[in-house]
N, C-alpha and C positions, 0 to 999 in steps of 0.2 A: 462590266460586260466588255468583252473584247471587241474592238471596233475594226480590226483588220480581217479582211476576207482570207488572206493567206494564213493568218494566225488561227482563225476559226477552223479552216480546213485541216491544218496541221494538228490542231488540238483534237478535233474529232477523230482524225486518223490515228493519233496516238492513243486515244481512249479505246477505240474499237480494237486496235492492234494489241494493246496491252491486255484487254479483256479476252481476246481470242487466244493469245499465247498462254495466259494464265489458265484458261479453261482447257486448252490442249495439254498443258503440263499436268494439271490435276487428273484429267481423263487418262492420259497415257501412264502416269504414275500409278493410278488405281489398277489399270490392266497389268502393269509390271508387278505390283504387289501381289495381285491374285496369282500371277504366273509363278513368282518366286515361292510364295507360301504353299502353292499347290505342289511345287517340286519338293519342298521339304516334307509336306504331308505324305507325298508318295514314298519318300525314303522311310519315314516313320511307319507307314502302312506295310512296306516290304519287310522291315525289321519285325513288325508285329506278326506278319504272316509266317516268317521264319521261326519265330518263337513258338507260335501255336503249332506249327508242324513238328517242332522238336519236343513238344510235351508228350510224355508217355505215362502209363500207369504200370508201376512195378509189380512184381509177384506178390509183394506184401500189401498191394492196394494203394501204395503211396504214389503221389504224383511226382514225376521226375522230369528233368530237362535233359534230353539226350544230346543235343548238339547246339550249344549257345552260339550267338552271333560272333563271327570272327572279326568284325569291324573294330580296329584299334581305338576308335574314338570312344567306344563303350568301356574301355579299360583305363582311360586317362582320368585320374581323380578330378572330380568337380568340373568336368568338361561340359556339362549340360546335356551330354548325350547319355541318357540313362534308360534302362529297361528293368522291368520287375514283373514277376509272375506270381499271382496269388491264387490260393484255393480257399475259398471261404474267407476266414479272417487271418489265415496263415500265409506268410510269404514263402513261396516254394523256392524261388531263385531270384537273383538280382545281379545287375552288372557290377563289375569291379569298380567302375567310376563312382558308385554310390558309397564305397567304403562301408561304414556301419550305418549309413543313413537309410531311410525308407521314403518311398514316394507315397504321399497321402493326398487324397482328393476325393471328389464326389464319385459315387458309384454310377454304373451304367456305361453305355457306349458314348464315347466322346471323340470328336474329330476337330482339331484346331482349337482345343481348349487352352486356357491360360493357367499356368501354375508357377510355383516358385521352388527353387532348389534349396538344399541345405545351406548354401553360401549366400542365399538371398537373391540370386540371379533369376531373371524372368525366364520361363520355359514355355514352349509350345507342346501341348500334350495330346497324345492319341491313346485312347483306352478302348479295349474290346473285351467283351464277355462272351465266352463260348462254353458249350457243354460237350465234353469229350464223349466219343462213342463208347458204349458199354459202361457208361458211368453217369450217375445222376449228379455228380459234383460239378458245380460251375467253376470255370477257370477264368480269371481276369488277367489280361496282358496290358501293361502300361509302358509306352515308349515316349521319350521326350527328346526335344532338340532345343538348344539355347536360342532364345529370342534375339540375342545380340548378333548371332551369325546371320539370321534372317534380315535384321536391320542393316547390317554391313553390306550384305548383298544388294539390298534395295538402294543403299547410298551409292554403291559403286555404279549402279545403273542410272540412278536419278541425276547424279552430278553431270555426266556427259550429256544427258538429255536436256538438263537446264542450260548448259553451255550452248548446245546446238540450237535450242529455241531462242536463246539470247542473240546468238549470231544471226539467226534468221530474222529476229525482230529488228536488229540494226540494219540488215540489208533491206528489209521492207520499208523501214523508216527513211533510209536514204532514198530509196525509190519513190516514196511518197513525196519527199521534199522536191526531188527532181520533177515528179509529175505535176505537183502543184505549181512549182516555179514555171515550168513549161506551159501549163494551162493558163497562168496569169500573165505570161509574157506579152500577150496582145494588149492587156490592160496597161501594162507598163509602157508599151509603145504608144498607146493612145494618150497617156499622161504626158509623155515627152513631146508628142505632136502638139498637144494643147499648150504646153509651155512655150513651144516655138511660135505658135500662133499669138500667144499673149506677148511674146518678146518681139514679134514682128518678122520672124524668120519665114513664116508661112501665112497665107491668108485663108486657107481652108484645110480641113483634115482629109487625108487620103482614106479611102474605104479599106478597112482591115480585111484580112483573109478569113476571119472568124465570123460566121454568119450571125452569131448572137450579138455581136457588137456593131453590126452594120446599121440596124435601126437607130441605135444611139448616136452613131457618127452622123447619120443623115439629119437627125434632129439638131445636133450641135451645129452642123453647117447651116441649117436653116436659121438657127438663132443668130449666127454670125451675119448672115445676109440681112436678117431683120434689124440687127444692130446698126449695120451700115446704112440701111434704108431710113431708119428712124433718125439717125444723126444727120443725114443729108436733108431730110425734110425739116428737121428742127433748125438747121442752119439757114435753110431757105426762108422759113418763117421769121427768123431773127433778122435776116437781111431785109425782108419786106417791112418789118416793124421799124427798123432803123430808117429806111427810106421814108416811111409814113410820118415819122416824128421829125426827122431832120429837115425835110422839105418845107414844112410850115415854119420852122424856126428860121431857116435861111431866108424865106420870104419876109418874115417879120423883121429880121435884122436889116434887110435891104430897105424896108419901109421907114425905119427909124433913122434919124440923123446919127452920124458917127459918134457925136458927143452926148447922145441921149443916155441917161442913167439906166435905161432898160437894156442897153447893149451888154452891160456887165451881167445882168440877170440872164440874158439869152446865152451868153458864153458859158455861164455856170450850168444852165440847163443842158447845153450841148455836151459839156464835159460829163455831167451826171448820166445822161442817156448813153454816152459812149462807154462809161464805166459799167453800168448795169447790163448793157447788151454783151459786152465782152465778158463780164463776170458770169452771166447766164450761159454763155458759150463754153467757157472754161469749166463750169461746174456740171455741164451736161455729159452725156455718154461720149466715149471715144471709140473710134473704129479699131477693132482688134486685127491682128495679123499684118500691121503696117511696119515697114522698116525704111528709114530715110538716111542715105549717106549725108554726112555733115559737110564735107568740103564744098560740094556744089551750092549748098544753101549759103555758106559764108561768102562765096564768090558772087552770088546774085545780090546779096545784101550790100556788099561793098560797091557793087556796080551802081546800085541805087543811090548810095551815099557819096559817090565820087565827086559830085559838084560841091556839096558842103565841105568835104575834106580838102578839096583843092582850094576853096576860098580861104580856109583857115591854115592851109599849109600843113595838114596832118598826113603823115605817112603811116601805113599799116604793116605790121609784122605778123605773119601767119605761120604757125607751126601746128599742123594738123596731121594726126596719124592717118595713114592712107586707108586703113580698114575701119575707121571710126564711123559708127552708124547709130542712129537714134531709133529706139523701139516705139515708134509712133508716127503720126502723120506729118508730112512736110510742112503744112501750113502752121501747125503748132510749134515746130522747131523754128520756122521763120519768125513767128510772133515773138518767141522768147529771145533768140539771138538778135533779131532786128531791133527790139526795144533796147536791149543792152548796148548794142553798137551805136544806136542813135543817141543814147544817153552819153556814151563815151565821146562821141564826136561833138556833142553840144558843149561838154564841159572840158574836153581835152584841149591842149595847147598845140603840141606838135607831133605827138606819137599815140598810136593805137596798137595794142598788142593782143592777139587772139591765139591762145594755146589750147589744143584739143588732145586729150589722151583718153585711151580706152583700155581697161582691163576687165574686171567684173562689172564695172560701172563706167559710164561716159561722163567725163569731166570737161567742161568748157569754161575757160578762164579768160575774161575780157578785161583789160587794164587800160587806163589812160594816165596822162601826166597832168591832170587838172588839179583843182584844189582839194579833192577828196572830201572825206567827212570823218567826224569823230566816231569812235566805236559806239558811243551812246546814242548817236543819231540814226544808226542803221535800222533798228526796229521801226522807228517812225517813218523811214523812207519806204518801207515795205507795206504800209497801209494805204488805203484809198485816199488820194489827194494829199499825201504826206510830202509836200514840197518843203525843202529846207531853206530855199531862197526864193521868195516870191518875186524878187526883182531881177533874178538872173535870166538864164535862157528860157525861151518860151516853152510851154508845155502844160499838160493838164495835171501832172503829178500822179498819173494812173499807171504809167508804164511799168515801173518796178513791181507794183502790186499785182498787175496782170501776169507778169513773168513768174512771180512767186506762186500765184494760184495755179497757173498752167503746170509748173514744175511739180507741185504737190499732187495735182490730178494724175500725173504720170508716175507717181511714186518717187519723185525726186525732191530737190530742195534748191533754194537760192540763198546764198549768204554773201554779205558785203564785207570786204576786208581792205586793209591798206595795201596799195599797189607798190610793187618794187620800183615803178616809174615815178612814184611820189604822189599819185592821185588815188583813184578808186579802183579796186579790183572786184568785179562781180563774178562769182564762181557758181556755175550751174552743175549740180550733181543729178544725173539722169540715168534711167535704165539703158543698158546697151543692147 
């Protein structure tokens, strides 16, 4: 079953148009056939009337033909144009085109009958029986015309008729395509607007100029508002939950001595709570219609990291395309780039490089000159708690996993590579 509205409309238009043109062709052809055959029948009737008028009874009582038809077609041998006059069973006269042949067929009056000539050609037959004045002898007059000429005349008329109807069909088909395309243009505009909303170019749909689509647009905008409201409330609930869990843990940690073995358990619980809360946030709905410029986010993150970078003597090189933008919320982009930059500062020695390019996709490449990692270690670094060095820089081992989850939520990905600076390169591929 065809799933395209445009295809269905065009298919229905093609079916009805084809059926209408075929019906018109058959109807007009039938009228033309009646007209042409009537014209030939009229010629045959005129010839028969002339023959009947020329029939006379001689002094000897024999039936004679006084003035035969002068039409040269009746003199051309086997032309199909034949006439014959009979009296009883005897042939009184016949056309020169018959040569030695005779016309034979059923008796009685016939108009538009079918016959066959001596050469096997099909004929259209007209036969009349009359009784002459002052005579009881019936006289039968038979006149024929070649069926091939009738068919040729019909073909000469039917061919231009078919061409004219075909041209009309093409014109109407083009008009139907234009009409359907113009009629569905509003749906195409609505689809493009929705794509812009999903990509972050717009936050709402403009009301279309077509009244049939306005209720749909209103409902979509209401769904967008509901999406934003639900996300805001879910984040508020997550924040409240985090506060409710972390506050007792902090109080418990303060109550226990620093060397108490319960501190390690508290720290582990704190990391797990942070992981699950962030994981719940990243797996939840995202606000549609958001678009975030990348460069301001990078500047704000480096502003936060300026003290750790100064303490370690790390300098940052930034190469960001001016038009680079992320199709999502700012806080999600901050979460991803912030975690990656924080990781690079922790492990880097002297240099941090951030390169942002944008074409069909947004690519953020963050590199450091730290120890890096082996290619086989990259998958483990992207899972929860997957720290590769438990005695290195402090952290929960959750940052890279959270970045990977957030990137996947937005239709992107995170991959870890060897940096040209000698350390680790984290590459974010995100929708632009």
